[in-house]
N, CA, C and O atoms as a MOPAC input file, in Angstrom:
PM7 MOZYME 1SCF
protein

 N    107.45700 1    92.74600 1   108.08000 1
 C    106.72500 1    91.38600 1   107.85300 1
 C    105.18900 1    91.36500 1   108.02900 1
 O    104.38300 1    90.93000 1   107.20700 1
 N    104.94800 1    91.84500 1   109.09800 1
 C    103.44900 1    92.05700 1   109.48100 1
 C    102.72900 1    92.85600 1   108.47100 1
 O    101.56200 1    92.57400 1   108.19900 1
 N    103.36800 1    93.87500 1   107.87300 1
 C    102.71700 1    94.72900 1   106.99700 1
 C    102.32000 1    94.07100 1   105.74700 1
 O    101.32500 1    94.47600 1   105.14600 1
 N    103.06300 1    93.02400 1   105.28000 1
 C    103.02500 1    92.31600 1   104.07600 1
 C    101.91900 1    91.24100 1   104.40000 1
 O    101.15300 1    90.86100 1   103.51600 1
 N    101.85900 1    90.79400 1   105.60100 1
 C    100.69400 1    89.82200 1   105.94100 1
 C     99.30400 1    90.46500 1   105.86000 1
 O     98.29200 1    89.93500 1   105.40400 1
 N     99.43600 1    91.84600 1   106.44100 1
 C     98.08000 1    92.54000 1   106.47900 1
 C     97.81200 1    92.89500 1   105.03900 1
 O     96.66000 1    92.79600 1   104.61700 1
 N     98.81900 1    93.31300 1   104.22600 1
 C     98.45400 1    93.61600 1   102.79900 1
 C     97.82200 1    92.40200 1   102.04000 1
 O     96.91300 1    92.60400 1   101.23500 1
 N     98.29900 1    91.13200 1   102.29000 1
 C     97.77500 1    89.96300 1   101.68200 1
 C     96.37700 1    89.85800 1   102.18100 1
 O     95.51900 1    89.68300 1   101.31600 1
 N     96.01000 1    89.93000 1   103.36700 1
 C     94.81600 1    89.89100 1   103.89600 1
 C     93.80100 1    90.87100 1   103.25600 1
 O     92.66000 1    90.60100 1   102.88200 1
 N     94.41600 1    92.00900 1   103.20700 1
 C     93.52700 1    93.22700 1   102.68900 1
 C     93.07300 1    92.82200 1   101.12300 1
 O     91.93400 1    92.90900 1   100.66400 1
 N     94.14200 1    92.40900 1   100.51000 1
 C     93.96300 1    92.09200 1    99.18200 1
 C     92.83700 1    90.94400 1    98.95400 1
 O     92.03600 1    91.02800 1    98.02300 1
 N     92.83900 1    89.97300 1    99.78500 1
 C     91.95500 1    88.69600 1    99.74900 1
 C     90.54700 1    89.26000 1   100.23300 1
 O     89.52800 1    88.78600 1    99.72900 1
 N     90.47200 1    90.15400 1   101.09300 1
 C     89.26000 1    90.79600 1   101.39100 1
 C     88.58600 1    91.64200 1   100.42100 1
 O     87.36400 1    91.71400 1   100.29300 1
 N     89.53200 1    92.33600 1    99.68200 1
 C     89.02300 1    93.14700 1    98.47800 1
 C     88.50900 1    92.18600 1    97.43900 1
 O     87.48300 1    92.54900 1    96.86400 1
 N     88.95800 1    91.18700 1    97.13700 1
 C     88.63800 1    90.22800 1    96.17100 1
 C     87.28100 1    89.69900 1    96.63800 1
 O     86.38700 1    89.76600 1    95.79500 1
 N     87.02400 1    89.27800 1    97.62000 1
 C     85.89500 1    88.78200 1    98.16800 1
 C     84.68100 1    89.78600 1    98.18000 1
 O     83.53600 1    89.47900 1    97.84800 1
 N     85.09300 1    91.04000 1    98.61100 1
 C     83.97300 1    92.04600 1    98.52200 1
 C     83.69100 1    92.38500 1    97.09100 1
 O     82.52000 1    92.47800 1    96.72300 1
 N     84.60600 1    92.56200 1    96.32200 1
 C     84.13900 1    92.89000 1    94.84700 1
 C     83.48700 1    91.80200 1    94.20300 1
 O     82.60400 1    92.03100 1    93.37700 1
 N     83.82300 1    90.66000 1    94.48700 1
 C     83.16800 1    89.41900 1    93.67800 1
 C     81.79800 1    89.25700 1    94.32700 1
 O     80.82700 1    88.91500 1    93.65300 1
 N     81.72800 1    89.46800 1    95.46300 1
 C     80.31600 1    89.21600 1    96.14100 1
 C     79.25600 1    90.29100 1    95.59000 1
 O     78.13700 1    90.03300 1    95.14500 1
 N     79.87300 1    91.59000 1    95.72200 1
 C     78.71300 1    92.66200 1    95.45700 1
 C     78.56600 1    92.71200 1    93.84500 1
 O     77.45900 1    92.95400 1    93.36300 1
 N     79.63600 1    92.49300 1    93.05400 1
 C     79.32000 1    92.25700 1    91.60700 1
 C     78.34500 1    91.05400 1    91.30900 1
 O     77.46800 1    91.11700 1    90.44700 1
 N     78.53000 1    90.18700 1    91.93500 1
 C     77.50100 1    88.79700 1    91.86000 1
 C     76.08100 1    89.28300 1    92.16500 1
 O     75.09700 1    89.08600 1    91.45200 1
 N     76.11400 1    89.92200 1    93.28600 1
 C     74.69700 1    90.35800 1    93.74700 1
 C     74.21800 1    91.44300 1    92.69400 1
 O     73.02400 1    91.40600 1    92.39500 1
 N     74.96800 1    92.34300 1    92.13700 1
 C     74.44100 1    93.16100 1    91.24100 1
 C     74.03500 1    92.38300 1    90.01500 1
 O     72.95500 1    92.56800 1    89.45500 1
 N     74.80700 1    91.63200 1    89.67400 1
 C     74.52700 1    90.75400 1    88.29700 1
 C     73.23900 1    90.06000 1    88.47800 1
 O     72.44500 1    90.02400 1    87.53800 1
 N     72.97900 1    89.53400 1    89.55400 1
 C     71.77800 1    88.77700 1    89.78200 1
 C     70.55700 1    89.67200 1    89.94300 1
 O     69.46400 1    89.26200 1    89.55000 1
 N     70.67800 1    90.78600 1    90.46100 1
 C     69.57900 1    91.88800 1    90.40500 1
 C     69.33700 1    92.48100 1    89.10100 1
 O     68.19900 1    92.81300 1    88.77100 1
 N     70.28600 1    92.62500 1    88.38300 1
 C     70.29100 1    93.29700 1    87.26800 1
 C     69.89600 1    92.55100 1    85.82900 1
 O     69.48400 1    93.02500 1    84.77000 1
 N     70.18600 1    91.22500 1    86.22400 1
 C     70.20300 1    90.22600 1    84.88100 1
 C     69.27400 1    89.21100 1    85.44900 1
 O     69.74300 1    88.42200 1    86.26800 1
 N     67.92000 1    89.12100 1    85.09600 1
 C     66.88500 1    88.18800 1    85.53200 1
 C     67.29400 1    86.71600 1    85.15000 1
 O     67.13900 1    85.75300 1    85.90100 1
 N     67.83100 1    86.66400 1    83.90100 1
 C     68.13500 1    85.35800 1    83.39800 1
 C     69.28100 1    84.70500 1    84.17300 1
 O     69.23100 1    83.49700 1    84.40900 1
 N     70.32600 1    85.46600 1    84.58300 1
 C     71.39100 1    84.96000 1    85.32300 1
 C     70.88000 1    84.60200 1    86.74500 1
 O     71.18700 1    83.55900 1    87.32200 1
 N     70.16500 1    85.45200 1    87.19700 1
 C     69.52100 1    85.03700 1    88.54200 1
 C     68.75000 1    83.75300 1    88.41000 1
 O     68.75500 1    83.00600 1    89.38800 1
 N     68.13600 1    83.42400 1    87.41400 1
 C     67.22000 1    82.15200 1    87.28600 1
 C     68.08000 1    80.94500 1    87.30300 1
 O     67.68200 1    79.89800 1    87.81300 1
 N     69.31700 1    81.06800 1    86.72600 1
 C     70.15000 1    79.90200 1    86.72400 1
 C     71.27200 1    79.79300 1    87.63900 1
 O     71.93600 1    78.76800 1    87.78600 1
 N     71.45300 1    80.86400 1    88.23400 1
 C     72.61000 1    81.09200 1    89.20400 1
 C     72.74100 1    79.86300 1    90.28000 1
 O     73.83100 1    79.36600 1    90.56000 1
 N     71.70100 1    79.50200 1    90.75700 1
 C     71.72700 1    78.26900 1    91.82600 1
 C     72.09200 1    77.03500 1    91.22000 1
 O     72.72800 1    76.20100 1    91.86500 1
 N     71.73400 1    76.83100 1    89.98500 1
 C     71.85300 1    75.60700 1    89.30300 1
 C     73.24200 1    75.68200 1    88.52800 1
 O     73.76100 1    74.65400 1    88.09400 1
 N     73.74000 1    76.75200 1    88.39300 1
 C     75.06600 1    76.93400 1    87.65800 1
 C     74.95000 1    76.62500 1    86.25600 1
 O     75.95100 1    76.21700 1    85.66600 1
 N     73.96200 1    76.75300 1    85.70700 1
 C     73.78000 1    76.37400 1    84.25900 1
 C     74.00200 1    77.65300 1    83.45100 1
 O     72.98300 1    78.10900 1    82.93200 1
 N     75.04100 1    78.25700 1    83.26700 1
 C     75.09900 1    79.51200 1    82.71900 1
 C     75.37100 1    79.49200 1    81.26700 1
 O     76.00300 1    78.52500 1    80.84300 1
 N     74.98000 1    80.43800 1    80.41100 1
 C     75.22400 1    80.60300 1    79.16100 1
 C     76.66900 1    81.18900 1    78.86500 1
 O     77.35200 1    81.62700 1    79.79000 1
 N     77.06800 1    81.18800 1    77.69500 1
 C     78.41600 1    81.68000 1    77.37600 1
 C     78.54600 1    83.10800 1    77.87500 1
 O     79.47500 1    83.48300 1    78.59000 1
 N     77.62000 1    83.82900 1    77.48100 1
 C     77.85400 1    85.54700 1    78.02700 1
 C     77.82200 1    85.57300 1    79.47200 1
 O     78.36100 1    86.53100 1    80.02600 1
 N     77.20500 1    84.55500 1    80.26000 1
 C     77.09400 1    84.64100 1    81.72000 1
 C     78.50700 1    84.16400 1    82.31100 1
 O     78.95700 1    84.57200 1    83.38100 1
 N     79.16900 1    83.20800 1    81.43400 1
 C     80.34600 1    82.66100 1    81.91500 1
 C     81.41900 1    83.70800 1    81.71300 1
 O     82.29500 1    83.81100 1    82.57100 1
 N     81.42200 1    84.52800 1    80.60300 1
 C     82.23000 1    85.60200 1    80.26200 1
 C     82.12100 1    86.67600 1    81.41800 1
 O     83.14000 1    87.17800 1    81.89300 1
 N     80.79600 1    87.02700 1    81.87600 1
 C     80.63500 1    88.00400 1    82.83100 1
 C     81.17800 1    87.53200 1    84.09800 1
 O     81.71300 1    88.37300 1    84.81900 1
 N     81.12000 1    86.25000 1    84.50400 1
 C     81.68900 1    85.85200 1    85.66600 1
 C     83.18900 1    85.90200 1    85.69700 1
 O     83.73200 1    86.31200 1    86.72200 1
 N     84.02100 1    85.46400 1    84.50700 1
 C     85.28400 1    85.66400 1    84.33600 1
 C     85.62500 1    87.02400 1    84.48000 1
 O     86.58300 1    87.31900 1    85.19400 1
 N     84.98100 1    87.88000 1    83.90800 1
 C     85.34300 1    89.28000 1    83.91100 1
 C     85.22400 1    89.94700 1    85.57200 1
 O     86.04100 1    90.77400 1    85.97700 1
 N     84.37000 1    89.56700 1    86.20200 1
 C     84.23000 1    89.74300 1    87.54200 1
 C     85.31300 1    89.41600 1    88.34400 1
 O     85.76500 1    90.17800 1    89.19800 1
 N     85.83000 1    88.09600 1    88.05300 1
 C     87.01100 1    87.50500 1    88.83600 1
 C     88.08100 1    88.36300 1    88.36900 1
 O     88.74900 1    88.93500 1    89.23000 1
 N     88.36400 1    88.55600 1    87.08300 1
 C     89.46800 1    89.37700 1    86.52700 1
 C     89.63800 1    90.66700 1    87.33800 1
 O     90.68300 1    90.92600 1    87.93600 1
 N     88.52700 1    91.48900 1    87.32900 1
 C     88.46500 1    92.78700 1    88.12700 1
 C     88.77100 1    92.61800 1    89.45100 1
 O     89.52600 1    93.45600 1    89.94300 1
 N     88.30800 1    91.61000 1    90.23700 1
 C     88.47400 1    91.49600 1    91.55900 1
 C     89.93800 1    91.04900 1    91.78300 1
 O     90.54500 1    91.39600 1    92.79600 1
 N     90.46500 1    90.32500 1    90.88600 1
 C     91.88300 1    89.84900 1    91.04600 1
 C     92.87300 1    91.10800 1    90.73400 1
 O     93.84200 1    91.30600 1    91.46700 1
 N     92.61700 1    91.87500 1    89.72000 1
 C     93.34100 1    93.00200 1    89.67200 1
 C     93.36500 1    94.11500 1    90.86500 1
 O     94.32800 1    94.84000 1    91.11200 1
 N     92.32700 1    94.10900 1    91.44000 1
 C     91.88500 1    95.05000 1    92.60400 1
 C     92.67700 1    94.45200 1    93.96000 1
 O     93.21500 1    95.15100 1    94.81900 1
 N     92.62400 1    93.15800 1    93.94200 1
 C     93.50200 1    92.47300 1    94.96900 1
 C     95.01500 1    92.72000 1    94.93600 1
 O     95.72300 1    92.88200 1    95.93000 1
 N     95.39200 1    92.72400 1    93.72700 1
 C     96.89800 1    92.89800 1    93.56700 1
 C     97.22900 1    94.28900 1    93.73500 1
 O     98.32400 1    94.58600 1    94.21400 1
 N     96.31200 1    95.27000 1    93.35400 1
 C     96.61800 1    96.58700 1    93.47800 1
 C     96.49700 1    97.03000 1    94.97900 1
 O     97.32300 1    97.84100 1    95.39700 1
 N     95.51800 1    96.55100 1    95.82000 1
 C     95.44700 1    96.74900 1    97.32100 1
 C     96.64200 1    96.28200 1    98.02100 1
 O     97.25300 1    96.93600 1    98.86500 1
 N     96.96000 1    95.00000 1    97.57700 1
 C     98.23200 1    94.45800 1    98.09900 1
 C     99.52200 1    95.22900 1    98.07300 1
 O    100.34700 1    95.27200 1    98.98500 1
 N     99.59000 1    95.86000 1    96.85300 1
 C    100.83400 1    96.40800 1    96.35500 1
 C    100.80700 1    97.92100 1    97.24500 1
 O    101.79900 1    98.31500 1    97.85600 1
 N     99.56800 1    98.64300 1    97.20400 1
 C     99.46700 1    99.73600 1    97.71500 1
 C     99.74900 1    99.75100 1    99.33200 1
 O    100.24300 1   100.72100 1    99.90700 1
 N     99.36900 1    98.55800 1    99.96600 1
 C     99.74300 1    98.56600 1   101.56000 1
 C    101.04300 1    98.02300 1   101.75400 1
 O    101.73100 1    98.41600 1   102.69600 1
 N    101.46400 1    97.12400 1   100.92600 1
 C    102.81200 1    96.57500 1   101.24500 1
 C    104.01700 1    97.09300 1   100.54500 1
 O    105.11200 1    97.17400 1   101.10200 1
 N    103.80100 1    97.43500 1    99.34000 1
 C    104.94900 1    98.18100 1    98.39500 1
 C    105.79900 1    96.73600 1    98.16600 1
 O    107.01700 1    96.81900 1    98.00600 1
 N    105.17900 1    95.48200 1    98.15200 1
 C    106.10300 1    94.37200 1    98.06800 1
 C    105.62200 1    93.32600 1    96.82200 1
 O    104.50900 1    92.80800 1    96.92200 1
 N    106.31700 1    93.07700 1    95.86400 1
 C    105.98500 1    92.14700 1    94.91700 1
 C    105.81700 1    90.63800 1    95.56400 1
 O    105.06300 1    89.81300 1    95.04800 1
 N    106.44600 1    90.41400 1    96.52100 1
 C    106.44100 1    89.01300 1    97.12600 1
 C    104.88900 1    89.03600 1    97.70900 1
 O    104.17900 1    88.04800 1    97.52200 1
 N    104.44300 1    90.05800 1    98.33800 1
 C    103.06200 1    90.08900 1    98.98600 1
 C    102.17600 1    89.89700 1    97.90400 1
 O    101.24100 1    89.10300 1    98.00900 1
 N    102.39900 1    90.61100 1    96.77000 1
 C    101.31800 1    90.72300 1    95.62000 1
 C    101.30000 1    89.31000 1    94.94400 1
 O    100.21000 1    88.82300 1    94.64200 1
 N    102.37700 1    88.68300 1    94.71300 1
 C    102.24500 1    87.24700 1    94.24100 1
 C    101.74800 1    86.31400 1    95.21800 1
 O    101.04700 1    85.37700 1    94.83500 1
 N    102.05200 1    86.47000 1    96.54000 1
 C    101.45700 1    85.68800 1    97.57600 1
 C     99.94600 1    85.68200 1    97.51800 1
 O     99.28600 1    84.65800 1    97.69100 1
 N     99.45700 1    86.80700 1    97.27900 1
 C     97.98500 1    87.03200 1    97.14800 1
 C     97.37000 1    86.17700 1    96.13300 1
 O     96.44400 1    85.40700 1    96.39200 1
 N     97.93100 1    86.32900 1    94.89100 1
 C     97.59100 1    85.50900 1    93.81900 1
 C     97.91700 1    84.09000 1    93.95700 1
 O     97.29000 1    83.31000 1    93.24100 1
 N     98.77600 1    83.64100 1    94.74000 1
 C     99.08200 1    82.24700 1    94.87000 1
 C     98.06000 1    81.66100 1    95.85900 1
 O     97.62400 1    80.51400 1    95.76500 1
 N     97.71700 1    82.53100 1    96.80200 1
 C     96.73700 1    81.92700 1    97.72000 1
 C     95.26500 1    81.82900 1    97.20100 1
 O     94.51900 1    80.89500 1    97.49400 1
 N     94.90200 1    82.94100 1    96.35800 1
 C     93.68700 1    82.62500 1    95.52400 1
 C     93.76200 1    81.42500 1    94.81800 1
 O     92.81900 1    80.64800 1    94.96500 1
 N     94.70500 1    81.09800 1    94.06300 1
 C     95.04100 1    79.93600 1    93.22200 1
 C     94.64900 1    78.69500 1    94.13500 1
 O     93.79000 1    77.87000 1    93.82400 1
 N     95.34900 1    78.67900 1    95.23200 1
 C     95.35300 1    77.49200 1    96.23200 1
 C     93.64100 1    77.35200 1    96.67100 1
 O     92.98800 1    76.31000 1    96.60300 1
 N     93.22000 1    78.46900 1    97.05400 1
 C     91.84600 1    78.29700 1    97.53200 1
 C     90.75200 1    77.98400 1    96.45700 1
 O     89.69500 1    77.44000 1    96.77700 1
 N     91.06900 1    78.37500 1    95.06800 1
 C     90.08700 1    78.09300 1    94.08400 1
 C     90.15000 1    76.80600 1    93.43000 1
 O     89.17900 1    76.31900 1    92.85000 1
 N     91.48000 1    76.15300 1    93.53100 1
 C     91.59700 1    74.89800 1    92.77000 1
 C     90.55800 1    73.78900 1    93.41900 1
 O     89.80400 1    73.17000 1    92.66900 1
 N     90.55000 1    73.59200 1    94.67500 1
 C     89.57000 1    72.57800 1    95.16000 1
 C     88.08700 1    72.94000 1    94.76900 1
 O     87.30300 1    72.01800 1    94.54100 1
 N     87.66400 1    74.29300 1    94.68100 1
 C     86.37900 1    74.73000 1    94.28200 1
 C     86.00900 1    74.33200 1    92.71700 1
 O     84.94400 1    73.84300 1    92.33900 1
 N     87.16100 1    74.66600 1    91.90400 1
 C     87.03800 1    74.15800 1    90.63900 1
 C     87.09700 1    72.73200 1    90.28200 1
 O     86.65400 1    72.29100 1    89.22200 1
 N     87.63100 1    72.05800 1    91.15500 1
 C     87.73600 1    70.52400 1    90.97000 1
 C     86.24000 1    69.97100 1    91.42700 1
 O     85.79000 1    68.94900 1    90.90900 1
 N     85.54800 1    70.65900 1    92.36200 1
 C     84.14000 1    70.16700 1    92.65200 1
 C     83.28300 1    70.65000 1    91.67900 1
 O     82.25800 1    69.98200 1    91.53900 1
 N     83.42300 1    71.72700 1    90.88800 1
 C     82.56000 1    72.24900 1    89.83500 1
 C     83.16400 1    71.76200 1    88.41000 1
 O     82.76200 1    72.30200 1    87.37900 1
 N     84.03300 1    70.84300 1    88.37600 1
 C     84.66300 1    70.48800 1    86.94600 1
 C     83.66600 1    70.09900 1    85.97600 1
 O     83.81100 1    70.55200 1    84.84100 1
 N     82.59300 1    69.27600 1    86.22900 1
 C     81.61700 1    69.07300 1    85.23400 1
 C     80.60100 1    69.97700 1    84.96900 1
 O     79.80100 1    69.74300 1    84.06400 1
 N     80.52800 1    71.04800 1    85.69000 1
 C     79.49100 1    72.18200 1    85.43400 1
 C     80.02100 1    73.17400 1    84.46400 1
 O     79.19700 1    73.95100 1    83.98100 1
 N     81.21500 1    73.27000 1    84.11400 1
 C     81.69000 1    74.19300 1    83.17900 1
 C     82.79400 1    73.57100 1    82.43100 1
 O     83.51400 1    72.69400 1    82.90700 1
 N     82.93400 1    74.18900 1    80.90800 1
 C     83.87300 1    73.82000 1    80.16400 1
 C     85.24500 1    73.93400 1    80.64300 1
 O     85.55800 1    74.87000 1    81.37900 1
 N     86.16400 1    72.96700 1    80.24600 1
 C     87.59700 1    73.05200 1    80.74300 1
 C     88.21000 1    74.63600 1    80.37900 1
 O     88.94200 1    75.15800 1    81.22000 1
 N     87.97200 1    75.18400 1    79.43700 1
 C     88.45200 1    76.51000 1    79.17000 1
 C     88.12200 1    77.54700 1    80.19700 1
 O     88.91900 1    78.44300 1    80.47700 1
 N     86.84900 1    77.41500 1    80.80600 1
 C     86.45900 1    78.27600 1    81.84400 1
 C     87.32700 1    78.20700 1    83.13000 1
 O     87.73900 1    79.16500 1    83.78400 1
 N     87.53200 1    76.82900 1    83.37200 1
 C     88.33200 1    76.62800 1    84.82400 1
 C     89.70600 1    77.03500 1    84.31500 1
 O     90.32700 1    77.71800 1    85.13000 1
 N     90.29400 1    76.80400 1    83.24700 1
 C     91.85400 1    77.04800 1    83.08100 1
 C     91.80600 1    78.55600 1    82.96500 1
 O     92.63300 1    79.15600 1    83.65100 1
 N     91.08200 1    79.19100 1    82.30500 1
 C     91.05800 1    80.67000 1    82.07500 1
 C     90.98900 1    81.33800 1    83.53600 1
 O     91.75200 1    82.26100 1    83.82100 1
 N     90.16300 1    80.90200 1    84.33800 1
 C     90.11900 1    81.48700 1    85.86600 1
 C     91.38300 1    81.24500 1    86.46900 1
 O     92.07300 1    82.18400 1    86.86800 1
 N     91.74600 1    80.04000 1    86.56800 1
 C     92.89600 1    79.55100 1    87.54400 1
 C     94.29000 1    80.09200 1    86.92100 1
 O     95.16900 1    80.47400 1    87.69500 1
 N     94.46700 1    80.11900 1    85.67800 1
 C     95.62800 1    80.37500 1    85.16500 1
 C     95.89500 1    81.80400 1    85.26500 1
 O     97.04000 1    82.21400 1    85.45200 1
 N     94.85400 1    82.61100 1    85.14600 1
 C     94.91300 1    83.99100 1    85.19500 1
 C     95.19900 1    84.56200 1    86.75800 1
 O     95.80300 1    85.62900 1    86.87000 1
 N     94.84700 1    83.98200 1    87.71800 1
 C     94.92200 1    84.44200 1    89.09600 1
 C     96.22400 1    85.23400 1    89.54300 1
 O     96.21200 1    86.36000 1    90.04100 1
 N     97.37100 1    84.44800 1    89.28000 1
 C     98.73600 1    85.06900 1    89.66900 1
 C     99.16000 1    86.21500 1    88.69500 1
 O     99.54600 1    87.28600 1    89.16300 1
 N     99.09400 1    86.01200 1    87.37900 1
 C     99.46100 1    87.11900 1    86.54100 1
 C     98.55600 1    88.31500 1    86.67200 1
 O     99.04300 1    89.43600 1    86.52800 1
 N     97.24500 1    88.15600 1    86.93900 1
 C     96.25500 1    89.33800 1    87.11200 1
 C     96.57600 1    90.02900 1    88.39600 1
 O     96.50300 1    91.25600 1    88.46600 1
 N     96.91500 1    89.31800 1    89.37800 1
 C     97.33300 1    90.01900 1    90.79600 1
 C     98.71400 1    90.75100 1    90.54000 1
 O     98.88100 1    91.90000 1    90.95000 1
 N     99.55900 1    90.16200 1    89.95400 1
 C    100.80500 1    90.84800 1    89.57800 1
 C    100.65500 1    91.95800 1    88.77000 1
 O    101.39300 1    92.92300 1    88.97200 1
 N     99.69100 1    91.99600 1    87.74500 1
 C     99.34700 1    93.21400 1    87.06100 1
 C     98.80900 1    94.31300 1    87.93400 1
 O     99.22500 1    95.46900 1    87.85600 1
 N     97.80200 1    93.89200 1    88.83000 1
 C     97.24000 1    94.75300 1    89.59100 1
 C     98.27500 1    95.60800 1    90.48100 1
 O     98.15400 1    96.81200 1    90.70300 1
 N     99.27400 1    94.81200 1    90.93400 1
 C    100.32300 1    95.28700 1    91.68000 1
 C    101.23800 1    96.24100 1    90.94700 1
 O    101.67200 1    97.25300 1    91.49800 1
 N    101.54000 1    95.90000 1    89.64900 1
 C    102.19600 1    96.95000 1    88.73900 1
 C    101.56000 1    97.98100 1    88.54900 1
 O    102.20400 1    99.02900 1    88.49700 1
 N    100.23400 1    98.01500 1    88.40000 1
 C     99.35800 1    99.14300 1    88.10500 1
 C     99.47300 1   100.16400 1    89.47000 1
 O     99.62700 1   101.38400 1    89.43300 1
 N     99.37300 1    99.46000 1    90.46900 1
 C     99.60100 1   100.38500 1    91.71200 1
 C    100.97400 1   101.03800 1    91.75900 1
 O    101.04200 1   102.22400 1    92.08200 1
 N    102.05400 1   100.36300 1    91.46600 1
 C    103.30100 1   100.88000 1    91.56600 1
 C    103.54300 1   102.01300 1    90.47400 1
 O    104.18700 1   103.02600 1    90.74800 1
 N    103.00200 1   101.78600 1    89.25200 1
 C    103.29300 1   102.88700 1    88.22800 1
 C    102.47800 1   104.04400 1    88.63800 1
 O    102.84600 1   105.15500 1    88.25600 1
 N    101.41500 1   103.93300 1    89.36800 1
 C    100.64300 1   105.02300 1    89.83600 1
 C    101.22300 1   105.87700 1    91.12000 1
 O    100.66700 1   106.84900 1    91.63200 1
 N    102.29700 1   105.36700 1    91.46100 1
 C    102.94000 1   106.05100 1    92.74200 1
 C    104.37800 1   106.45000 1    91.96500 1
 O    105.41400 1   105.79400 1    92.07200 1
 N    104.23500 1   107.52300 1    91.25700 1
 C    105.42000 1   108.27200 1    90.71000 1
 C    106.45800 1   107.62600 1    89.97200 1
 O    107.66600 1   107.83500 1    90.07900 1
 N    105.67900 1   106.54900 1    88.95300 1
 C    106.62400 1   105.99100 1    87.96900 1
 C    107.35900 1   104.60900 1    88.79600 1
 O    108.29100 1   104.06400 1    88.20500 1
 N    107.03000 1   104.18300 1    89.84100 1
 C    107.72200 1   103.04500 1    90.31300 1
 C    107.33100 1   101.84800 1    89.88800 1
 O    106.21900 1   101.74900 1    89.37000 1
 N    108.17700 1   100.70800 1    90.02800 1
 C    107.72200 1    99.47400 1    89.68700 1
 C    108.03600 1    98.66200 1    90.90800 1
 O    108.80600 1    99.08100 1    91.77200 1
 N    107.39400 1    97.41700 1    90.97800 1
 C    107.51000 1    96.41700 1    92.13500 1
 C    108.83700 1    95.48000 1    91.51500 1
 O    108.88800 1    94.97700 1    90.39300 1
 N    109.75900 1    95.41600 1    92.46500 1
 C    110.79400 1    94.60000 1    92.15400 1
 C    111.34000 1    93.83600 1    93.51800 1
 O    111.28700 1    94.37200 1    94.62500 1
 N    111.79400 1    92.70600 1    93.31900 1
 C    112.25900 1    92.17800 1    94.72200 1
 C    111.23100 1    92.29100 1    95.59300 1
 O    110.05300 1    92.15400 1    95.26000 1
 N    111.65700 1    92.56700 1    96.84500 1
 C    110.72500 1    92.66900 1    98.10700 1
 C    110.00700 1    93.98700 1    98.15500 1
 O    108.88300 1    94.00300 1    98.65900 1
 N    110.58800 1    95.20900 1    97.63800 1
 C    110.08400 1    96.37900 1    97.73800 1
 C    110.00200 1    97.19700 1    96.62700 1
 O    110.74700 1    96.93500 1    95.68300 1
 N    109.21800 1    98.16800 1    96.54900 1
 C    109.28100 1    99.21600 1    95.38100 1
 C    110.50000 1    99.87100 1    95.36100 1
 O    111.13900 1   100.27000 1    96.33500 1
 N    110.83300 1    99.97200 1    93.96000 1
 C    112.05600 1   100.97900 1    93.66200 1
 C    111.81000 1   101.93200 1    92.56600 1
 O    111.06500 1   101.70700 1    91.61200 1
 N    112.51100 1   103.05700 1    92.77200 1
 C    112.29300 1   104.04500 1    91.91400 1
 C    112.93500 1   103.68100 1    90.54700 1
 O    114.10300 1   103.31200 1    90.43200 1
 N    112.04900 1   103.82300 1    89.51700 1
 C    112.65400 1   103.67500 1    88.13400 1
 C    113.39500 1   104.96600 1    87.50200 1
 O    112.92800 1   106.10500 1    87.49700 1
 N    114.43000 1   104.63200 1    87.06100 1
 C    115.25100 1   105.83400 1    86.51400 1
 C    114.51700 1   106.76500 1    85.58000 1
 O    113.99500 1   106.28200 1    84.57500 1
 N    114.42600 1   108.13100 1    85.83800 1
 C    113.65300 1   108.88300 1    85.04100 1
 C    114.63800 1   109.22400 1    83.90400 1
 O    115.85800 1   109.36900 1    83.98700 1
 N    113.79800 1   109.32500 1    82.77200 1
 C    114.46300 1   109.63200 1    81.42600 1
 C    114.73400 1   111.32400 1    81.47000 1
 O    113.96500 1   112.14700 1    81.96600 1
 N    115.82400 1   111.55800 1    80.92200 1
 C    116.03500 1   113.16100 1    80.87800 1
 C    115.17700 1   113.80300 1    80.09500 1
 O    114.80100 1   113.23500 1    79.07000 1
 N    114.77700 1   114.88800 1    80.35900 1
 C    113.70500 1   115.62700 1    79.71900 1
 C    114.40800 1   116.38900 1    78.35100 1
 O    115.48600 1   116.98000 1    78.41600 1
 N    113.68200 1   116.27400 1    77.24200 1
 C    114.21400 1   116.90500 1    76.24800 1
 C    114.42600 1   118.47700 1    76.38100 1
 O    113.58500 1   119.22700 1    76.87700 1
 N    115.54200 1   118.84100 1    75.92400 1
 C    115.86700 1   120.29900 1    75.86400 1
 C    115.17200 1   121.01100 1    75.08600 1
 O    114.83500 1   120.53900 1    73.99900 1
 N    114.79600 1   122.30900 1    75.46000 1
 C    114.24500 1   123.24700 1    74.30400 1
 C    115.18800 1   123.80100 1    73.79000 1
 O    116.22600 1   124.02700 1    74.41200 1
 N    114.99300 1   124.13900 1    72.49000 1
 C    116.10800 1   125.15000 1    71.70000 1
 C    116.02800 1   126.36500 1    72.33700 1
 O    114.93900 1   126.81100 1    72.70000 1
 N    117.20200 1   127.02800 1    72.53700 1
 C    117.16600 1   128.50600 1    73.09600 1
 C    116.75100 1   129.52100 1    72.07900 1
 O    116.68300 1   130.71100 1    72.38800 1

C-alpha cells in the first residue's frame, strides 16, 4: 500500500516539475508568450502549447506512477487527483479561456495518466496493467521456420 502512495506522490511531483520547467522554457523561448503570460491573454497557438505541456506532463505522471507501483489503481488515482486539484483552478479561470480549453484539459487527465501507465507497462516486457498489479501478457507462439 505505501508503495502505491509513494508512486502517486512521485507521479504528481513529476507532473509539477515537467509543467513548471516547460512553462519556464516557453516563457524564455517565446517572447510573445512571456508578454501575455501574467495576464493569461493567450493566442490559440499558445493555448495549444499549454495543452500540449499538460498532456506530456500527465503522460509522464502516469508512466512514473506505473513504473514505481505497477498498479493500475495507483495510475488512475494519480489522474483523479490531478482532476480534483485542477477543477477549482479552472473554475476560477473559467472566463479567461474558451470552454473547449477547459474541457480538453480536464477530460484528458485520467485517460492520459492511464495511457502513460500502459506505455510503462508495455515497456516492461509486454506487460499490461490490469487490476491492482501488472500481469504478464500471453506471448504469441513464434512462427516456425520451414526446415
